[in-house]
N, C-alpha and C positions, 0 to 999 in steps of 0.2 A: 399397555404398549409393550412390544417386544422387538427384539432384533435378532438377526442371525447372519452368519457369514455364508454366502451361497453363490452359485453361478447365476448371473443375471441375464445372460444374453438371449436364451430361447424365448422366455416370456416377454422380455422387454422389446426385443426386436420384432417379435410377432405383433405386438401392440403398437409398434411404431413410436415408442416413448423414450428411446435412448437418444440423447443429444450429446454432441461433442462438447467438451468443457468450454471451448472457446465461444460456443453459441449459448450454452445453457447456464454457465456459471461465471463468477468473477472472483476477484480476490483482493485482499489488502496487501500491497507491496510495502516492504520496509527498506529504507535506505539510511545509512548512518555515515558519520565522518567525525574525525578529530580536527579541531580548528587550532591553528598556530601560525606564527609569523613565517616559519620556514616553508609553509605551503603557499605563501603569496608569491607573486611574480612582479618584480624580482623579490627574492626572500628578504625578510627584515629580521632584526634582532629583538623584536617585541617579546617580553616575558609572558604575554597574554596566552591563555589557553581556553579551550572550550570544546563542547561536543554538540552535535546536531543530529536529530532524527527526523526523517520525513516518512509519514504514513500516507500512502495513496490508495484510496478506495475507488476502484474503477467501476463499481456498481453505483455508488452514491455520487461519483464524480467529485470527490472531496480530497483535499490535501491538507494534512495536519503537520505543522512544522513546530518542533520543540527544540529550543536552543538554551544552553547554559554557557556562561563565559565569566572569566575573572582575570585580573592582573593586567588589564590593558593600560598602555601608557597614555593614550588619548581618550577623550570621552566620545561615546558613540554618536554617530550622525545618521547612520542608516544600516540596513541589512537586507540582502536580497539573495535569490538564487540566480546564478548566471548560467547560460546555456547557449550553445553547445560547442565544446572544444575538447580535444584529447589532452589529458594531463601530460602526454609525451610530446605535444606540439612544440615547435621552436618558440612560439609566443603563446603560452597556454592561458589566454584570457578570452573571455566572451562577453557579449552584451548582457544586460539585465533581462531576465525572462519574466520575473514576477513583478508585482505591483510597485509603482513609484509614488512618492519618493522613497518609501521604505515599507516593510511589512507593517500593516496597521497594528498598533499596540506594542510594537517593539520598543523596549526601554531606551530612551535617548538621553544623552548628557551624562552617562555613567561609565564606570570602568569595569563594573561587574553586574551580573543580573541573570534573569531567566525569562523565558518567553515560550508560550504555547498558543497557537492560533490555528483554527480550521478554516480553510478557504474553499469556496464554491468554485470549482474549476470550469463551470459552465458560464460563469459571470466574467464579463470583459474586464471588470475592475481588478481581477486577480492577476492580471498580466500587464507588462509593459506594452503600451500600444505598438511600439516598434517591433516587438517580438511577434505580435499578432500579424502585423503587416508582412513580416518576413516569412510567415508560414501560411500563406494562402489568403490572408486577410480575414480569416474567420477564427472564432474562439475554438471551434472544434479542431482546426488545424494547429492552433497554438497548444491546445491540451495534448494532442497526439505527439507533437514534437517534443514537448517538455517531458512527458512520460518516457518517450523513446530515449531521450538524452539521459534520464535517470537510470534506465535499464542499461544503457551503454556505458555508464560511468563517465559521462562527458558534461555533467552539471556540477557546479560547486556552490556552496553557501559561503558568503563573504560578509564580514562585519567591518564597516567603514568607521573611521574616527577622525577627529580634528587633526591629529598628528600624521595620520596615514589616510588621506582622502580616497585613495584607490583601494584601500583595504588593509587593515592591520592583521587580522587573522582570517584564514579561510581553510576549506577542505573540500576535496572532491567527494561527492556522495557515492557510496558503494552499496549495492543491493545485498541484503541479508537473505541467503537462500532459504527456501521453504523445504522442510523435510518431505512433505507429501507432494507428489506429482499426480494430480487428479486427471483421469482420462475421460470418464463419463459420469453424468449425474442425471437422474430422472425422478419425477414425482408423478404418480398416477392415482387418480381417485377411484375408489372402489366402495360404493355405498357411502357410508358416513366416515369411512377411513381413507387415509392416503398412504400409499406404499412408496417409500424412498429407496432407490437403488443407486449405488455408486461403485465405481471401479477405480483403483489407483494403479499408476504405472510403477510407483515406488513409494514406500512409506517407512524407510529406515529412520530410526530415531523417533518414531511416532508411537505414543502409547494408546491413543484412541481418538474418538470423535464425539462431539455433541451435536445434536440437531436442534435448530431454532426455527420457530414458525413466526409468521407475521401476525401481530395483533395490534390494531389501532395504529398502524404505521410504524410500530416498533418491533425489534427482534425479541422474542420471548422464548426461553429455553423450553423445548418440548420433550426431550429425552431426559428422564429422571436420573439415570445412571450413565456413566461414561461407557460408550460403545467401544470395547477393547479392539485395538488394531493387532493384526498379525505381526506387523513390523518387518515384513519381508522386503528385501531389496527389489524383488520382482513385482511387488504390489499384491493386492487382493481385491475380492469382490464382496459387497455387503448389501444387506437389505434390512430395512427397519419400518415397522408399521405404526403409524400414528392413529390410534383409535379414537382420539379426541380432536380430530382435525377441524371440525366445524366447517366454517366457510373459508378457512385459510386458503389463500391462493399462491403464496410464495413461501419458500423454505431456504434456510442457509445451513451449511455444514461448517463446523469449527473443528479443525484438527488441533490436537494437544501434543506437543513434543515432550520428550523425556527431560528436557531442560526447562520446562514450564512455558515455553513459547506457544502462542496460539495464532492460527491463521484462518481467515474466512474464505469460503467458497459459496458463491451465490450472487443474486437470488436465483432459485430454481422455481420456475412457474409450474403449477399443478395442471395436468392435462387429464 
């Protein structure tokens, strides 16, 4: 296998194999927040603190929620994501968007703890039925509305306790920006090999890319070495040849930031 940085447009456009990223690829979006009583409405004096991270995979249609908390004055009764309201609203509260009566597996009856759970966002049980009804009456509508709320910064994670039934600590989730802005990705079969080509609009803070292929339904790394990025603010064009593609039909790109962060783009279907 080998890679090179090159111009992709003549060959790719001639073959009709270049796809806009919105059509050919997807990403994992990251949202984070700090939880405390001052973020509640109205604010309270709870000494409790916490953090929350939400990872949304829009290819797999999954949402992974990770929460840690400590120092609560009341014992936990529930936790949810609420959506959608601006944190600058006169009354910055919104209804529960996620499952009721609480996230499945969330630690209850405690003042400190941690939680990680992945939810299938194509499953109606991942939502509050009222949120589904308010967004066209379909799970697809609810999924689109919640993701849009997360992107817009109008969704918050709340931890409810016996002393504070409306919420003891909460925080509005903010999106962590991705260093790479991907413009185009393509994968074209040539005999027993597959040629991947991609172009970035910006890649500041990015040190390189890894290529993954699908094997038995899982992502398996295909590139043995990190494909070095140019790191240009204006982006760059890349090409990489998988000489051991076999019957692989889908690929993913993984960007690696200088801070160690990693983001996914895909799946890209082979043509």
